[in-house]
C-alpha positions as CSV (number, residue, x, y, z in Angstrom):
1,X,-104.4,-10.0,-97.6
2,X,-103.1,-6.3,-97.8
3,X,-104.0,-5.6,-94.5
4,X,-101.0,-8.6,-93.3
5,X,-99.0,-7.9,-96.0
6,X,-98.7,-3.9,-94.2
7,X,-98.0,-5.4,-90.7
8,X,-95.5,-7.7,-92.2
9,X,-93.6,-4.8,-93.9
10,X,-94.0,-2.7,-91.1
11,X,-92.1,-5.4,-88.8
12,X,-89.6,-6.0,-91.7
13,X,-88.5,-1.8,-90.9
14,X,-88.9,-2.5,-87.6
15,X,-87.0,-5.8,-87.6
16,X,-83.8,-3.8,-89.6
17,X,-84.3,-0.9,-87.8
18,X,-83.1,-2.3,-84.6
19,X,-80.6,-5.0,-86.4
20,X,-79.3,-0.9,-87.0
21,X,-79.3,-0.5,-83.9
22,X,-77.4,-3.4,-82.7
23,X,-74.7,-2.6,-85.1
24,X,-74.0,0.9,-84.1
25,X,-73.9,0.0,-80.4
26,X,-71.4,-2.4,-81.6
27,X,-69.7,-0.1,-83.7
28,X,-69.7,2.4,-80.6
29,X,-68.1,-0.4,-78.2
30,X,-65.7,-0.9,-81.2
31,X,-64.4,2.8,-81.2
32,X,-64.4,2.9,-77.2
33,X,-62.2,-0.9,-77.1
34,X,-59.7,0.7,-79.7
35,X,-59.7,4.0,-78.0
36,X,-59.2,2.1,-75.0
37,X,-56.0,0.4,-76.8
38,X,-54.5,3.0,-77.6
39,X,-54.7,5.0,-74.8
40,X,-52.7,1.9,-73.5
41,X,-50.3,1.8,-76.6
42,X,-49.4,5.9,-76.2
43,X,-49.1,4.7,-72.2
44,X,-46.9,2.0,-72.8
45,X,-45.0,4.6,-75.6
46,X,-44.8,7.0,-73.0
47,X,-42.5,4.4,-70.4
48,X,-40.5,3.0,-73.1
49,X,-39.6,6.5,-73.5
50,X,-38.8,6.8,-70.0
51,X,-36.1,4.4,-70.0
52,X,-34.7,5.4,-73.5
53,X,-34.3,8.7,-72.0
54,X,-33.1,7.5,-68.3
55,X,-30.5,4.2,-70.3
56,X,-29.8,7.8,-72.4
57,X,-29.3,10.1,-69.7
58,X,-27.0,7.6,-67.6
59,X,-25.1,7.0,-70.5
60,X,-23.5,10.7,-71.3
61,X,-23.1,11.0,-67.4
62,X,-21.1,8.3,-67.5
63,X,-18.7,9.3,-70.3
64,X,-18.9,13.2,-69.2
65,X,-18.0,11.0,-65.8
66,X,-15.3,9.6,-67.7
67,X,-13.8,12.5,-69.2
68,X,-13.4,14.7,-66.0
69,X,-11.2,11.2,-64.6
70,X,-9.2,11.6,-68.0
71,X,-8.8,15.6,-67.0
72,X,-8.4,14.9,-63.3
73,X,-5.4,12.4,-64.4
74,X,-3.8,14.8,-67.6
75,X,-3.8,18.0,-64.5
76,X,-2.5,15.5,-61.7
77,X,0.5,14.7,-65.1
78,X,1.1,18.0,-65.9
79,X,1.2,18.7,-61.6
80,X,3.6,15.9,-61.4
81,X,5.9,16.7,-64.4
82,X,6.0,20.9,-63.6
83,X,8.1,20.6,-60.6
84,X,10.8,18.6,-62.7
85,X,10.0,21.1,-65.4
86,X,10.8,23.7,-63.6
87,X,14.0,22.7,-62.7
88,X,14.8,21.7,-65.7
89,X,13.7,25.6,-67.0
90,X,16.2,26.8,-63.9
91,X,19.0,24.8,-65.1
92,X,18.5,25.8,-68.4
93,X,18.7,29.3,-66.9
94,X,21.7,29.0,-64.5
95,X,23.7,27.7,-67.3
96,X,23.0,30.6,-70.0
97,X,23.6,33.2,-67.1
98,X,27.2,31.4,-66.7
99,X,27.6,31.3,-70.6
100,X,26.8,35.3,-71.0
101,X,29.1,36.1,-67.8
102,X,32.0,34.0,-69.2
103,X,31.6,35.7,-72.3
104,X,31.3,39.1,-70.4
105,X,34.6,38.5,-68.3
106,X,36.1,37.1,-72.3
107,X,35.2,40.1,-73.3
108,X,36.3,42.3,-70.7
109,X,40.2,40.4,-71.7
110,X,39.7,41.9,-74.7
111,X,39.3,45.1,-74.3
112,X,42.3,45.0,-71.2
């Protein structure tokens, strides 16, 4: 009977070892699957990041192009006004010259 009990105990230990090994194999597959899923998540994150950056870059580019167009319009408006301003300043300078000539003529007449 001792011999049969010894065989049962050996079978029990081997069965337990077998079950432990099967459990460890299962854990290996779970770890592998988890890591594979992690790679998929990171890959998806990268793609989303690229899209976000692309959208951000497009937005910034549109904003900068808008600023350039505004600056060009401002430049053109000032350029258009420049000739009018130059005429106005020329007229004012001419009026000042004439006023100075008049004052000079009055001064000569008073001295004489």
